[in-house]
C-alpha positions as CSV (number, residue, x, y, z in Angstrom):
1,X,-93.4,-111.0,75.5
2,X,-89.9,-111.4,74.1
3,X,-87.7,-113.4,76.5
4,X,-84.8,-111.5,77.9
5,X,-81.4,-112.1,76.5
6,X,-78.6,-113.9,78.4
7,X,-76.8,-110.6,79.1
8,X,-80.0,-109.1,80.5
9,X,-80.6,-112.1,82.7
10,X,-77.0,-111.8,84.1
11,X,-77.5,-108.0,84.8
12,X,-80.9,-108.5,86.4
13,X,-79.6,-111.4,88.6
14,X,-76.6,-109.3,89.9
15,X,-78.9,-106.3,90.5
16,X,-81.1,-108.3,92.9
17,X,-77.9,-109.1,94.8
18,X,-77.2,-105.4,95.3
19,X,-74.6,-105.1,92.5
20,X,-75.0,-104.3,88.8
21,X,-72.5,-106.0,86.6
22,X,-72.1,-105.1,82.9
23,X,-71.5,-108.2,80.8
24,X,-68.1,-108.4,79.2
25,X,-69.7,-108.3,75.7
26,X,-71.3,-104.9,76.5
27,X,-68.1,-103.3,78.0
28,X,-66.2,-100.7,75.9
29,X,-62.5,-100.1,76.4
30,X,-61.0,-96.7,76.8
31,X,-59.4,-96.9,73.4
32,X,-62.8,-97.5,71.9
33,X,-64.6,-94.7,73.7
34,X,-65.2,-91.6,71.7
35,X,-65.4,-88.1,73.4
36,X,-68.7,-86.3,73.3
37,X,-68.9,-83.8,70.5
38,X,-70.0,-80.2,71.1
39,X,-70.4,-78.7,67.7
40,X,-71.5,-75.4,69.2
41,X,-68.1,-74.8,70.9
42,X,-65.1,-73.5,69.0
43,X,-61.5,-73.7,69.9
44,X,-60.0,-70.5,71.3
45,X,-56.6,-69.7,69.8
46,X,-53.8,-68.8,72.2
47,X,-52.5,-65.3,72.1
48,X,-49.3,-64.9,70.2
49,X,-46.2,-63.3,71.5
50,X,-46.5,-60.2,69.4
51,X,-47.5,-56.7,70.4
52,X,-50.8,-56.4,72.2
53,X,-51.3,-52.7,71.4
54,X,-53.7,-52.0,68.6
55,X,-53.4,-48.4,67.2
56,X,-54.0,-46.8,63.8
57,X,-55.3,-50.1,62.3
58,X,-52.4,-52.3,63.3
59,X,-50.6,-54.0,66.1
60,X,-47.6,-51.8,67.3
61,X,-44.8,-52.0,69.8
62,X,-45.7,-50.1,73.0
63,X,-43.3,-47.4,73.8
64,X,-44.8,-46.9,77.2
65,X,-43.8,-48.6,80.5
66,X,-46.2,-49.2,83.3
67,X,-44.9,-48.2,86.7
68,X,-46.4,-49.5,90.0
69,X,-46.9,-47.7,93.3
70,X,-43.4,-48.5,94.6
71,X,-41.4,-48.8,91.4
72,X,-38.9,-46.2,90.3
73,X,-40.0,-44.2,87.3
74,X,-37.8,-44.8,84.3
75,X,-36.4,-42.3,81.8
76,X,-38.9,-43.0,79.0
77,X,-42.6,-42.6,78.7
78,X,-44.1,-43.9,81.9
79,X,-47.7,-44.8,82.9
80,X,-48.6,-44.3,86.6
81,X,-51.6,-45.1,88.7
82,X,-53.8,-42.0,89.3
83,X,-53.2,-42.0,93.1
84,X,-49.4,-41.9,92.6
85,X,-49.5,-39.3,89.9
86,X,-51.5,-37.0,92.1
87,X,-49.3,-37.5,95.1
88,X,-46.0,-36.9,93.1
89,X,-47.2,-34.6,90.4
90,X,-44.8,-31.7,91.3
91,X,-41.8,-33.9,91.2
92,X,-43.0,-35.7,88.1
93,X,-43.4,-32.3,86.3
94,X,-39.6,-32.0,86.2
95,X,-39.3,-35.0,83.9
96,X,-38.7,-34.5,80.2
97,X,-40.5,-37.7,79.1
98,X,-44.2,-38.1,78.5
99,X,-46.5,-39.2,81.4
100,X,-49.5,-41.4,81.3
101,X,-52.1,-42.1,84.0
102,X,-54.3,-45.1,84.7
103,X,-57.8,-44.2,85.8
104,X,-59.6,-47.2,87.2
105,X,-63.3,-47.6,87.0
106,X,-64.8,-45.9,90.0
107,X,-61.9,-43.4,90.4
108,X,-62.9,-39.7,90.2
109,X,-61.9,-38.1,86.9
110,X,-62.3,-34.7,88.5
111,X,-59.1,-35.1,90.4
112,X,-57.1,-35.5,87.2
113,X,-58.8,-32.8,85.1
114,X,-56.8,-29.8,86.5
115,X,-53.6,-31.7,85.5
116,X,-54.6,-32.9,82.0
117,X,-52.1,-30.6,80.3
118,X,-49.3,-32.6,81.9
119,X,-50.6,-35.9,80.7
120,X,-50.1,-37.4,77.2
121,X,-51.9,-40.7,77.7
122,X,-54.9,-41.8,79.8
123,X,-55.4,-45.6,80.2
124,X,-58.9,-46.7,81.0
125,X,-59.2,-50.4,82.1
126,X,-62.1,-52.7,81.4
127,X,-62.2,-55.4,84.1
128,X,-65.1,-57.1,82.3
129,X,-66.5,-56.5,78.8
130,X,-69.9,-55.7,80.3
131,X,-68.4,-52.9,82.5
132,X,-69.0,-49.7,80.6
133,X,-67.8,-47.1,83.2
134,X,-64.5,-46.5,81.3
135,X,-66.5,-45.7,78.1
136,X,-68.3,-43.0,80.0
137,X,-65.0,-41.7,81.3
138,X,-63.6,-41.6,77.7
139,X,-66.5,-39.4,76.5
140,X,-66.1,-37.0,79.4
141,X,-62.4,-36.7,78.6
142,X,-63.0,-35.9,75.0
143,X,-66.2,-34.0,74.9
144,X,-66.4,-32.2,78.3
145,X,-62.7,-31.6,79.0
146,X,-61.2,-31.5,75.5
147,X,-58.4,-33.9,76.1
148,X,-56.4,-34.3,72.9
149,X,-53.9,-37.0,74.0
150,X,-54.2,-40.7,73.6
151,X,-57.1,-42.5,75.3
152,X,-56.3,-46.2,75.6
153,X,-58.7,-49.1,76.5
154,X,-57.1,-52.0,78.4
155,X,-58.4,-55.3,79.8
156,X,-61.4,-57.3,78.5
157,X,-61.7,-55.6,75.2
158,X,-63.7,-57.5,72.5
159,X,-63.7,-56.7,68.8
160,X,-67.4,-56.2,68.4
161,X,-67.2,-53.3,71.0
162,X,-64.3,-51.5,69.4
163,X,-66.1,-49.4,66.8
164,X,-68.4,-48.1,69.5
165,X,-65.5,-47.5,71.9
166,X,-63.8,-45.4,69.2
167,X,-66.9,-43.3,69.1
168,X,-66.5,-42.8,72.9
169,X,-63.0,-41.4,72.3
170,X,-60.7,-44.3,72.4
171,X,-57.9,-44.4,69.8
172,X,-55.7,-47.2,71.1
173,X,-56.5,-50.6,72.6
174,X,-54.4,-53.1,74.7
175,X,-55.9,-56.4,73.4
176,X,-55.6,-59.4,75.8
177,X,-58.5,-61.5,74.4
178,X,-56.9,-64.1,72.1
179,X,-60.0,-64.3,69.7
180,X,-60.0,-60.5,69.3
181,X,-56.3,-60.5,68.6
182,X,-56.6,-63.2,65.9
183,X,-59.5,-61.4,64.3
184,X,-57.7,-58.1,64.1
185,X,-54.6,-59.7,62.8
186,X,-56.7,-61.3,60.0
187,X,-58.0,-57.8,59.0
188,X,-61.5,-58.1,60.5
189,X,-63.1,-54.9,61.6
190,X,-66.9,-54.9,62.3
191,X,-67.5,-51.3,61.3
192,X,-70.9,-49.7,61.8
193,X,-71.8,-47.5,58.7
194,X,-74.5,-45.4,60.4
195,X,-75.0,-43.9,63.8
196,X,-78.1,-42.3,65.3
197,X,-76.3,-39.6,67.3
198,X,-73.4,-37.3,66.6
199,X,-70.1,-37.5,68.6
200,X,-68.6,-34.3,69.9
201,X,-65.0,-35.4,69.8
202,X,-62.8,-33.7,67.2
203,X,-61.1,-37.1,66.5
204,X,-64.3,-38.7,65.3
205,X,-65.6,-36.7,62.4
206,X,-69.0,-37.6,61.1
207,X,-71.4,-36.2,58.5
208,X,-75.2,-36.5,58.2
209,X,-76.5,-39.4,55.9
210,X,-78.2,-37.5,53.0
211,X,-81.9,-37.0,53.6
212,X,-81.7,-38.4,57.1
213,X,-79.8,-35.8,59.1
214,X,-80.4,-37.7,62.3
215,X,-78.3,-40.6,60.9
216,X,-74.6,-40.1,60.9
217,X,-71.8,-41.9,59.0
218,X,-68.0,-41.8,59.4
219,X,-66.4,-39.0,57.4
C-alpha cells in the first residue's frame, strides 16, 4: 500500500479531532477559482427600448392607449377592460375615436359579441405561453362571429407559436419576451409551409397543395 502523503496525514489527524482542515497547499484563492460552465445555457438578451408591437412583418409604434378601470379615457384610440366597456358602452359610443377591448382568458366572449360593430381592436392576453384559451377566442372571433378588426396577442408570446397564432386569427402581437423580440428584429420567422386543415378566416387565405387537397399552404 502506498503510504499517505504529508497533506493527507494532516487532514486525517484533524478529522479525528472533529475538524477537517484543508492544507494550505491544497487551498484555492477566490481569484484562482473558475465558475462552473453550463454550455447548454444561453444568455438572454435584454429587451430594447423600441416598440413592442409587431404588425405587418415589422415592429411599429402603438397608436393605442390602455386605460384602466378608474382612469379617464383619452381622446385617441383607447383600449378598455371588457368589464368597463360593457358598463360604459352607451357613453363610450359618443366618442369619435376607435375603441379596443381586452378580453382576459376565462371571460365570456358572448357578452362582447353584440357590440363588436363598435370595436376596432380586441386584445387577447397570454399569461403563460402554454395557456391556449386566447387562441380559441381568436378563432371564434374570426370564424364564428366574422370580426374584421385587429386581433392582438399580448403577454407571453413566443416566436415559434406566432405562425400558428396567425392561423387562429391574430394579426398583431405585443412582444414582451426578449428572445422573441431579438429574433424578429433579425428577420427570423419560423414559417410553416403546409397545414393539415383549412382556416375559415378571410384574412388567412390558403390553397390546397397540389395532389394532396387535405394539405394546405399559404396563398
